[in-house]
Short mmCIF file of the C-alpha atoms (twelve columns), coordinates in Angstrom:
data_MODEL
# 
_entry.id   MODEL 
# 
loop_
_atom_site.group_PDB 
_atom_site.id 
_atom_site.type_symbol 
_atom_site.label_atom_id 
_atom_site.label_alt_id 
_atom_site.label_comp_id 
_atom_site.label_asym_id 
_atom_site.label_seq_id 
_atom_site.Cartn_x 
_atom_site.Cartn_y 
_atom_site.Cartn_z 
_atom_site.pdbx_PDB_model_num 
ATOM 1  C CA . MET A 1  113.091 -139.844 23.605 1 
ATOM 2  C CA . PRO A 2  115.056 -136.719 24.592 1 
ATOM 3  C CA . SER A 3  118.820 -137.024 24.483 1 
ATOM 4  C CA . ALA A 4  120.587 -138.253 27.598 1 
ATOM 5  C CA . LYS A 5  122.804 -135.168 27.711 1 
ATOM 6  C CA . SER A 6  119.870 -132.775 27.934 1 
ATOM 7  C CA . LEU A 7  118.170 -134.897 30.618 1 
ATOM 8  C CA . LYS A 8  121.220 -134.954 32.920 1 
ATOM 9  C CA . GLU A 9  121.014 -131.214 33.550 1 
ATOM 10 C CA . LYS A 10 117.301 -131.173 34.411 1 
ATOM 11 C CA . SER A 11 115.391 -131.856 37.606 1 
ATOM 12 C CA . PRO A 12 113.383 -135.102 37.893 1 
ATOM 13 C CA . GLU A 13 110.095 -133.239 37.356 1 
ATOM 14 C CA . SER A 14 111.315 -131.563 34.186 1 
ATOM 15 C CA . LYS A 15 112.674 -134.897 32.911 1 
ATOM 16 C CA . THR A 16 109.216 -136.376 33.300 1 
ATOM 17 C CA . LYS A 17 107.553 -133.418 31.594 1 
ATOM 18 C CA . ALA A 18 110.012 -133.419 28.684 1 
ATOM 19 C CA . THR A 19 109.633 -137.162 28.128 1 
ATOM 20 C CA . MET A 20 105.835 -137.031 28.292 1 
ATOM 21 C CA . GLU A 21 105.724 -134.101 25.859 1 
ATOM 22 C CA . GLU A 22 107.890 -135.974 23.373 1 
ATOM 23 C CA . VAL A 23 105.874 -139.212 23.651 1 
ATOM 24 C CA . MET A 24 102.527 -137.447 23.259 1 
ATOM 25 C CA . HIS A 25 103.889 -135.549 20.243 1 
ATOM 26 C CA . GLU A 26 104.888 -138.873 18.666 1 
ATOM 27 C CA . PHE A 27 101.450 -140.307 19.485 1 
ATOM 28 C CA . LYS A 28 99.595  -137.387 17.886 1 
ATOM 29 C CA . ASN A 29 101.712 -137.677 14.744 1 
ATOM 30 C CA . HIS A 30 101.221 -141.490 14.575 1 
ATOM 31 C CA . GLU A 31 104.941 -142.114 15.073 1 
ATOM 32 C CA . LEU A 32 104.758 -143.859 18.470 1 
ATOM 33 C CA . LYS A 33 105.328 -147.614 18.164 1 
ATOM 34 C CA . SER A 34 104.713 -150.313 20.752 1 
ATOM 35 C CA . GLY A 35 106.707 -153.405 21.561 1 
ATOM 36 C CA . PRO A 36 110.429 -154.017 21.322 1 
ATOM 37 C CA . GLY A 37 111.807 -152.149 18.352 1 
ATOM 38 C CA . GLY A 38 108.323 -150.944 17.408 1 
ATOM 39 C CA . LYS A 39 107.496 -154.281 15.806 1 
ATOM 40 C CA . ALA A 40 103.990 -154.439 17.307 1 
ATOM 41 C CA . GLY A 41 102.802 -151.464 15.264 1 
ATOM 42 C CA . ALA A 42 101.537 -147.989 15.972 1 
ATOM 43 C CA . VAL A 43 99.949  -147.102 19.309 1 
ATOM 44 C CA . LYS A 44 96.242  -146.305 18.893 1 
ATOM 45 C CA . SER A 45 95.192  -145.854 22.520 1 
ATOM 46 C CA . ARG A 46 95.802  -142.611 24.420 1 
ATOM 47 C CA . LYS A 47 96.095  -144.564 27.685 1 
ATOM 48 C CA . GLN A 48 98.756  -146.811 26.181 1 
ATOM 49 C CA . ALA A 49 100.683 -143.735 24.997 1 
ATOM 50 C CA . ILE A 50 100.584 -142.283 28.517 1 
ATOM 51 C CA . ALA A 51 101.807 -145.590 29.974 1 
ATOM 52 C CA . ILE A 52 104.710 -145.667 27.504 1 
ATOM 53 C CA . GLY A 53 105.580 -142.066 28.379 1 
ATOM 54 C CA . LEU A 54 105.593 -142.735 32.116 1 
ATOM 55 C CA . SER A 55 107.719 -145.837 31.600 1 
ATOM 56 C CA . GLU A 56 110.266 -143.906 29.531 1 
ATOM 57 C CA . ALA A 57 110.287 -141.105 32.108 1 
ATOM 58 C CA . ARG A 58 111.073 -143.598 34.889 1 
ATOM 59 C CA . LYS A 59 113.935 -145.034 32.827 1 
ATOM 60 C CA . ALA A 60 115.285 -141.509 32.255 1 
ATOM 61 C CA . GLY A 61 115.263 -140.828 36.004 1 
ATOM 62 C CA . GLY A 62 112.132 -138.725 36.180 1 
ATOM 63 C CA . ALA A 63 109.994 -138.379 39.284 1 
ATOM 64 C CA . VAL A 64 106.819 -140.317 38.504 1 
ATOM 65 C CA . LYS A 65 104.257 -140.977 41.210 1 
ATOM 66 C CA . ALA A 66 102.372 -144.262 41.450 1 
ATOM 67 C CA . ASN A 67 98.785  -144.384 40.239 1 
ATOM 68 C CA . PRO A 68 96.544  -143.535 43.223 1 
ATOM 69 C CA . ALA A 69 93.768  -145.776 41.875 1 
ATOM 70 C CA . ASP A 70 96.034  -148.829 42.181 1 
ATOM 71 C CA . SER A 71 97.257  -148.129 45.716 1 
ATOM 72 C CA . GLY A 72 94.170  -149.466 47.540 1 
ATOM 73 C CA . ARG A 73 93.920  -152.779 45.710 1 
ATOM 74 C CA . LYS A 74 95.393  -155.460 47.904 1 
ATOM 75 C CA . SER A 75 93.083  -158.405 47.371 1 
ATOM 76 C CA . SER A 76 90.293  -159.250 45.037 1 
ATOM 77 C CA . GLY A 77 87.484  -161.671 44.518 1 
ATOM 78 C CA . LYS A 78 85.909  -163.767 47.233 1 
ATOM 79 C CA . ARG A 79 88.691  -163.113 49.755 1 
ATOM 80 C CA . ALA A 80 87.967  -159.385 49.679 1 
ATOM 81 C CA . ARG A 81 84.256  -159.921 50.296 1 
ATOM 82 C CA . GLY A 82 84.868  -162.382 53.125 1 
ATOM 83 C CA . ALA A 83 83.258  -165.411 51.460 1 
ATOM 84 C CA . SER A 84 84.535  -168.806 52.476 1 
ATOM 85 C CA . ALA A 85 86.392  -170.918 49.967 1 
# 
């Protein structure tokens, strides 16, 4: 992750971009680890790498928008279709 000193001087958008660039670089070079302390092993999924990058960007104070695909999901299953229980 980029150093805290360099992130303080940047805007939220550039913090997000810098963090994502670093995470994707680690992913491409097989250096990105999952889990606490990297004990779960190397990340193999591109989607998982993106999720880790967005999470780190949020922690660093970056401006990260919510996933638009998740915004419309309020209920699921039979309740959403109107079936009686």
